[in-house]
Backbone bond lengths (Angstrom), bond angles and torsions (degrees), N, CA, C in turn:
res aa  C-N    CA-C-N  psi(-1)  N-CA   C-N-CA  omega(-1)  CA-C   N-CA-C  phi
1 Q - - - 1.455 - - 1.530 109.46 -
2 V 1.330 115.60 122.56 1.459 120.55 179.79 1.521 109.37 -72.95
3 R 1.330 115.53 134.21 1.456 119.86 -178.91 1.521 109.72 -145.98
4 F 1.337 114.43 139.47 1.459 121.81 174.43 1.521 108.02 -127.56
5 V 1.316 116.21 132.85 1.459 120.80 177.74 1.522 108.28 -126.38
6 E 1.334 115.46 109.42 1.463 120.97 179.80 1.523 110.03 -90.56
7 S 1.320 115.55 148.77 1.457 120.66 178.50 1.515 110.00 -150.37
8 G 1.323 115.25 165.42 1.458 120.26 174.50 1.510 115.56 105.13
9 G 1.309 117.64 -4.20 1.458 119.54 -179.53 1.522 112.14 -67.38
10 G 1.321 114.88 165.97 1.455 120.05 178.64 1.507 111.27 164.54
11 L 1.329 114.86 -162.71 1.460 121.57 178.33 1.525 108.27 -90.79
12 V 1.311 115.74 120.92 1.457 121.86 -175.30 1.522 109.08 -118.83
13 Q 1.315 116.74 134.07 1.457 119.48 177.78 1.522 110.57 -81.93
14 P 1.327 117.81 139.93 1.460 119.79 175.59 1.531 110.29 -55.24
15 G 1.309 116.45 136.93 1.446 120.72 -179.85 1.513 114.52 84.71
16 G 1.324 117.25 -4.73 1.454 120.28 178.90 1.514 111.52 -86.59
17 S 1.317 115.98 -151.85 1.461 120.44 175.95 1.516 108.80 -145.93
18 W 1.305 114.82 153.43 1.469 120.62 -176.00 1.501 108.29 -156.30
19 R 1.322 117.23 154.16 1.449 121.22 -179.04 1.515 110.34 -132.53
20 L 1.300 115.99 127.47 1.460 122.86 174.99 1.524 108.98 -103.76
21 S 1.329 115.33 151.66 1.447 119.84 178.13 1.523 109.92 -135.48
22 C 1.314 115.36 148.27 1.461 121.41 177.96 1.522 108.06 -132.76
23 A 1.315 116.38 125.23 1.459 122.38 175.69 1.512 108.76 -101.94
24 A 1.324 116.47 126.90 1.461 121.42 -176.34 1.525 110.58 -114.63
25 S 1.325 115.81 151.34 1.455 120.65 177.07 1.518 109.58 -155.46
26 G 1.318 116.33 163.86 1.458 120.95 175.38 1.513 115.52 95.81
27 F 1.329 117.08 2.10 1.459 120.80 177.34 1.527 107.41 -155.75
28 T 1.337 116.39 172.14 1.459 120.49 -179.51 1.521 108.80 -80.27
29 F 1.305 115.03 90.94 1.473 122.81 -170.78 1.519 112.26 -52.31
30 S 1.317 117.49 -45.06 1.462 122.39 -172.32 1.520 113.52 -70.02
31 S 1.309 118.15 -4.76 1.468 121.21 -177.51 1.524 113.85 -99.03
32 Y 1.326 117.37 -2.78 1.459 119.40 -170.92 1.529 113.04 -131.17
33 N 1.344 113.77 150.58 1.453 119.06 170.94 1.525 109.35 -62.51
34 M 1.316 114.76 150.60 1.460 120.80 173.76 1.525 108.84 -123.88
35 M 1.330 115.84 145.63 1.448 120.81 -176.98 1.530 110.81 -134.07
36 W 1.310 115.06 150.34 1.467 122.65 167.65 1.531 107.25 -111.31
37 H 1.310 115.29 132.52 1.455 122.76 174.94 1.525 108.33 -120.02
38 R 1.331 116.03 165.53 1.450 120.38 172.18 1.527 109.35 -143.19
39 Q 1.319 114.90 152.67 1.467 119.87 -178.22 1.519 109.75 -146.34
40 T 1.331 114.76 136.75 1.467 121.64 172.21 1.524 107.79 -115.16
41 P 1.315 117.05 155.21 1.471 120.21 -177.84 1.523 112.12 -54.99
42 G 1.314 116.09 132.19 1.452 121.34 176.81 1.507 114.80 83.63
43 K 1.324 117.26 0.01 1.460 120.98 -179.08 1.520 110.64 -120.58
44 E 1.326 114.67 157.89 1.455 120.49 176.29 1.532 109.66 -69.19
45 R 1.326 114.86 148.62 1.457 119.51 174.14 1.522 108.67 -64.68
46 E 1.321 116.30 136.38 1.455 122.27 -174.78 1.522 110.80 -115.11
47 L 1.331 116.13 133.36 1.463 120.54 174.23 1.521 108.27 -75.90
48 V 1.310 116.99 122.28 1.461 122.05 -177.44 1.522 111.51 -96.45
49 A 1.331 116.81 -46.57 1.461 120.35 -175.37 1.517 109.48 -155.62
50 A 1.324 115.55 152.64 1.458 121.69 178.49 1.520 108.73 -140.36
51 I 1.329 115.70 152.76 1.468 120.64 179.99 1.520 108.82 -140.92
52 S 1.325 115.49 141.39 1.462 121.24 -178.61 1.524 110.97 -72.80
53 P 1.322 117.63 166.70 1.466 120.01 -177.64 1.530 113.79 -56.74
54 D 1.341 117.74 -37.29 1.455 119.47 -179.14 1.524 113.11 -91.57
55 G 1.323 116.83 -0.25 1.454 120.94 177.48 1.512 114.95 81.61
56 R 1.311 117.76 1.15 1.472 119.63 -174.45 1.523 112.91 -81.92
57 M 1.318 116.98 -23.54 1.466 120.40 -178.18 1.518 109.72 -117.70
58 T 1.314 115.18 133.78 1.455 120.85 177.82 1.528 109.57 -133.85
59 N 1.317 115.60 154.25 1.460 122.01 175.78 1.514 108.86 -140.34
60 Y 1.336 114.52 148.41 1.466 120.24 -177.22 1.520 110.33 -137.67
61 V 1.310 115.30 149.94 1.455 119.43 170.33 1.534 106.93 -67.40
62 D 1.317 116.78 146.69 1.464 120.76 -173.66 1.526 112.88 -54.40
63 S 1.312 116.87 -35.11 1.465 120.49 -173.50 1.534 113.55 -68.27
64 V 1.337 117.79 -15.28 1.473 119.60 -178.88 1.526 112.40 -117.38
65 K 1.316 117.64 -2.40 1.465 120.18 -178.68 1.524 110.83 -57.95
66 G 1.311 115.37 133.65 1.451 120.78 -179.40 1.513 113.74 86.35
67 R 1.333 117.38 -11.15 1.479 120.31 -179.19 1.520 112.80 -117.54
68 F 1.319 117.89 -34.06 1.462 122.09 -179.38 1.528 109.44 -105.81
69 T 1.321 116.29 148.44 1.456 121.88 176.81 1.519 109.64 -135.03
70 I 1.330 115.80 125.02 1.455 120.58 175.48 1.519 108.63 -97.78
71 S 1.320 116.40 140.86 1.465 120.96 178.98 1.527 108.35 -147.20
72 R 1.308 116.36 163.70 1.457 120.26 -179.43 1.514 110.32 -142.63
73 D 1.322 114.45 155.05 1.461 121.99 174.61 1.525 106.95 -126.46
74 N 1.302 116.44 101.57 1.464 120.31 -175.67 1.526 112.50 -70.53
75 A 1.305 117.96 -19.05 1.463 120.63 176.37 1.532 110.95 -74.83
76 K 1.335 115.96 -28.07 1.464 120.64 -177.84 1.531 112.81 -106.69
77 N 1.330 116.64 -4.22 1.477 121.42 -177.06 1.531 111.36 57.84
78 T 1.316 115.40 46.29 1.459 119.86 178.61 1.521 110.88 -127.87
79 V 1.318 114.81 151.17 1.458 121.91 173.66 1.527 107.29 -132.23
80 D 1.315 116.37 131.89 1.449 122.27 -176.34 1.521 111.33 -114.50
81 L 1.319 114.67 158.10 1.458 121.11 173.46 1.521 107.61 -130.88
82 Q 1.327 115.66 109.65 1.455 121.67 176.33 1.532 107.70 -87.74
83 M 1.325 115.89 122.84 1.460 121.42 -177.22 1.526 108.31 -112.30
84 N 1.310 116.80 110.53 1.454 121.68 175.84 1.522 109.22 -106.90
85 S 1.321 115.52 143.59 1.470 121.34 -179.24 1.523 112.14 48.97
86 P 1.331 117.81 52.02 1.465 118.40 178.31 1.526 110.48 -64.33
87 K 1.319 115.23 152.02 1.443 122.40 179.70 1.527 109.61 -111.84
88 P 1.332 118.00 158.50 1.467 119.69 179.76 1.533 113.68 -54.78
89 D 1.342 116.83 -31.22 1.470 117.35 179.22 1.525 111.93 -74.26
90 G 1.320 116.84 -0.88 1.455 120.48 174.31 1.517 112.68 -86.23
91 T 1.334 117.16 -0.60 1.459 120.95 176.20 1.519 109.09 -64.38
92 A 1.340 115.65 121.89 1.464 119.87 -175.80 1.519 109.41 -174.79
93 V 1.311 115.48 171.84 1.463 121.38 167.46 1.519 106.73 -91.46
94 Y 1.312 115.80 122.91 1.459 121.82 -178.31 1.529 109.03 -100.92
95 S 1.339 114.96 132.24 1.462 120.76 -178.04 1.521 109.59 -133.12
96 C 1.313 116.28 151.90 1.453 119.35 175.99 1.531 109.98 -109.69
97 R 1.315 114.43 159.68 1.463 121.05 -179.26 1.515 108.75 -154.02
98 S 1.311 115.75 158.63 1.453 121.37 177.45 1.520 109.66 -116.59
99 S 1.325 116.06 152.83 1.459 119.48 174.21 1.529 111.18 -70.67
100 Y 1.332 116.64 -6.20 1.474 120.75 175.35 1.524 110.61 -63.17
101 S 1.331 115.82 -36.17 1.462 119.56 -177.45 1.524 109.90 -146.76
102 S 1.339 115.81 128.62 1.461 119.62 179.76 1.515 112.16 -84.24
103 S 1.316 117.76 -8.69 1.463 120.03 -174.42 1.519 114.09 -109.40
104 Q 1.318 117.13 -6.76 1.455 120.35 -177.47 1.532 110.03 -97.85
105 W 1.323 115.95 126.78 1.460 122.46 -179.93 1.522 109.77 -134.16
106 G 1.314 115.67 154.90 1.445 119.53 170.06 1.520 110.48 -82.19
107 Q 1.329 116.27 -178.64 1.464 120.01 -178.99 1.533 111.41 -77.93
108 G 1.319 115.82 -15.87 1.461 120.25 179.50 1.511 111.87 85.59
109 T 1.323 114.90 164.51 1.456 120.90 176.87 1.533 107.95 -135.17
110 Q 1.326 115.74 132.65 1.456 121.18 -174.68 1.525 110.46 -80.92
111 V 1.326 115.82 127.92 1.462 122.05 172.86 1.523 107.56 -116.87
112 T 1.299 116.36 124.64 1.463 121.81 177.40 1.521 108.39 -117.20
113 V 1.327 115.89 116.83 1.463 121.21 -179.46 1.521 107.98 -98.71
114 S 1.309 115.65 109.69 1.463 119.75 -176.02 1.518 109.86 -161.49
115 S 1.318 115.33 147.95 1.461 119.36 175.81 1.518 110.73 -92.51
């Protein structure tokens, strides 16, 4: 059974830093791309960052380039999202997903960027 458990959300001050983590299980983690998405009420879910199976290739949505960093630990089956200098428009529920399955999502973790 594929499962994702996100953690680390909370109240984040603009210009600060924060780290989200996602623990995955139920598939061969090291063989698949991993992605972080975010969604706010009334808006489409947005792909924020992606990382290749070996961690060597990463991609980011333009709005977070240079501020967010995605990383993975294939020994622990985890993927993290380091958020530096978050902005108020980064307030959202952040969820992780694998290219193993397009329909499986975690419950997400709420990040609120506010002073």
